[in-house]
Every structure is written in C-alpha cells, then in structure tokens.
C-alpha positions as CSV (number, residue, x, y, z in Angstrom):
1,M,0.0,0.0,0.0
2,E,1.4,3.4,-1.0
3,T,1.1,6.4,1.3
4,K,-0.3,9.6,0.0
5,K,2.2,12.5,-0.2
6,K,1.1,15.9,1.0
7,Q,0.4,18.5,-1.7
8,L,0.4,22.3,-1.0
9,T,-0.3,25.4,-3.0
10,G,1.8,28.5,-2.5
11,T,3.5,31.6,-4.0
12,V,7.1,31.7,-5.3
13,V,9.0,34.2,-3.1
14,K,12.6,33.7,-4.2
15,I,14.5,31.9,-6.9
16,S,17.8,30.9,-5.2
17,T,19.6,28.7,-7.7
18,P,18.7,27.1,-11.1
19,N,17.2,24.1,-9.2
20,T,15.8,25.7,-6.0
21,V,13.0,28.1,-5.2
22,K,11.4,29.3,-2.0
23,V,7.6,29.0,-1.8
24,K,5.4,30.7,0.8
25,V,2.3,28.7,1.8
26,E,-0.5,30.6,3.6
27,K,-3.0,28.9,5.9
28,K,-6.2,30.5,7.2
29,Y,-8.3,29.1,10.0
30,A,-10.8,30.3,12.6
31,H,-9.5,30.9,16.1
32,P,-10.9,28.1,18.4
33,K,-12.2,30.5,21.1
34,Y,-12.9,33.8,19.4
35,G,-13.7,32.8,15.8
36,K,-11.5,35.4,14.2
37,T,-9.8,34.3,11.0
38,V,-6.1,33.8,11.6
39,K,-3.5,33.8,8.9
40,E,-0.2,31.8,9.2
41,H,2.5,31.2,6.6
42,K,5.4,28.9,6.2
43,N,8.3,29.0,3.7
44,Y,9.3,25.8,1.9
45,I,12.5,25.1,0.0
46,V,11.5,23.4,-3.2
47,H,13.4,21.4,-5.8
48,I,12.7,22.2,-9.5
49,A,14.4,20.8,-12.6
50,D,14.5,24.1,-14.4
51,S,13.5,27.3,-12.6
52,K,13.5,29.4,-15.9
53,E,9.8,28.7,-16.4
54,L,9.0,30.4,-13.0
55,A,9.0,34.0,-11.8
56,V,8.6,35.5,-8.4
57,G,4.9,35.8,-7.6
58,D,3.8,32.7,-9.5
59,V,1.3,30.4,-7.8
60,V,2.5,26.8,-7.8
61,D,1.7,23.3,-6.5
62,I,4.3,21.5,-4.5
63,Q,4.5,17.9,-3.2
64,E,6.5,16.0,-0.6
65,G,9.4,14.1,-2.0
66,R,12.6,12.4,-1.0
67,K,15.2,14.3,1.1
68,I,17.4,16.2,-1.4
69,S,19.4,18.3,1.0
70,P,19.1,19.0,4.8
71,R,16.3,21.6,4.2
72,K,14.9,20.6,0.8
73,S,12.4,17.8,0.7
74,W,9.6,19.2,-1.5
75,V,9.4,19.1,-5.3
76,F,7.6,21.3,-7.9
77,V,4.5,19.8,-9.4
78,K,2.9,22.4,-11.7
79,K,2.4,26.1,-12.2
80,I,-1.1,27.4,-11.6
81,K,-0.8,31.2,-12.5
C-alpha cells in the first residue's frame, strides 16, 4: 500500500539557484475560542528541474518528496498562475 504524499499550493517568493525556489504557503483558519480568521504562513525550499519557467509571484503546486538536502524535501508539481 502506497502512502499519499502531501500537496500544498503557494507563491514563489525567491529563486535561489537554477534548481531551487522558496515557496510561501499561507494557511487560514478560525480561532478556536474567538472565531476570528487567523493567517499563518510557512516557507518551503522546493526542488525544481528548471526554474527558468517560474518567476517571483507565480502560484505553484508542490509535493512532498525524498530528502534532497538538509532543508529541501519538496518538489515542484505544476504552475497554476
């Protein structure tokens, strides 16, 4: 049985090297006690075969993958916008 890998949608914040981009993923949820909408974000280091097709501000899908470096374990799936 194969386990499902997590998939997230985020915005490209920085193009570091030809194979690495930084993606910001925002999460919104209601506060448990007060009900106010709370926004959180987290930056992920993502591996991509060729970053020339991406620009800062693009919305992309990323997926969990194997460990590529100490901080990079997510891979690029597709560009949305």
